[in-house]
C-alpha positions as CSV (number, residue, x, y, z in Angstrom):
1,M,66.3,119.3,177.5
2,Y,62.2,118.7,178.5
3,R,60.2,119.8,181.4
4,A,58.8,116.6,182.7
5,K,54.9,117.5,184.2
6,T,54.4,114.4,186.3
7,D,56.3,111.8,188.0
8,G,56.3,107.9,185.7
9,K,58.4,107.0,182.7
10,A,58.9,108.6,179.4
11,T,60.0,107.3,175.7
12,V,63.2,108.9,174.2
13,Q,63.0,108.4,170.3
14,L,64.9,109.9,167.8
15,H,64.0,109.3,164.2
16,S,65.5,109.8,160.8
17,L,63.6,112.7,158.1
18,G,63.0,109.1,156.4
19,G,60.7,107.7,159.4
20,R,63.3,105.3,160.2
21,R,63.8,104.8,164.1
22,V,67.4,105.2,165.2
23,F,67.3,105.4,168.6
24,T,64.8,104.7,171.8
25,R,65.0,104.7,175.3
26,T,62.9,104.8,178.6
27,I,63.6,107.0,181.3
28,T,62.4,108.1,184.9
29,L,60.8,111.7,185.2
30,K,60.5,113.9,188.0
31,A,57.2,116.3,188.4
32,L,59.0,120.0,187.4
33,A,62.1,118.3,186.9
34,T,64.0,119.5,183.7
35,V,65.6,116.6,181.9
36,Y,69.0,116.2,180.0
37,Q,69.8,113.1,178.1
38,S,72.4,112.6,176.3
39,I,72.0,110.4,172.6
40,D,75.3,108.2,172.4
41,V,74.9,106.8,169.3
42,D,77.1,107.1,166.0
43,L,75.0,108.5,163.3
44,P,76.1,110.8,160.2
45,T,75.9,114.1,159.8
46,G,72.1,115.2,159.5
47,T,68.8,116.5,160.9
48,Y,66.3,114.4,163.3
49,I,63.1,114.2,164.8
50,L,63.6,113.9,168.6
51,T,60.4,112.7,170.5
52,V,59.6,112.5,174.1
53,T,56.3,111.0,175.3
54,D,55.6,110.2,178.9
55,G,52.0,109.0,178.3
56,L,49.9,111.9,178.4
57,H,52.4,114.6,176.6
58,T,54.4,114.3,173.5
59,Y,57.3,116.9,172.8
60,T,58.9,116.9,169.4
61,R,62.5,118.9,168.3
62,K,64.2,119.0,165.0
63,V,67.9,118.4,165.8
64,S,70.8,118.4,163.7
65,I,73.7,116.6,164.1
66,Q,76.9,118.2,162.9
């Protein structure tokens, strides 16, 4: 879940803890809207780093896949 601050495009990326990018997608944002993005990719169980970048702001969180 990500709360958009501006209209425009954002890049959603998922990286392994080793730094390898395992997922990337560009999404469209609407100002002040909450964005939910499913990541449909077959990954092994573990911890990953999720990053959303809209050009001005970067949102980063650890996520676990079980």
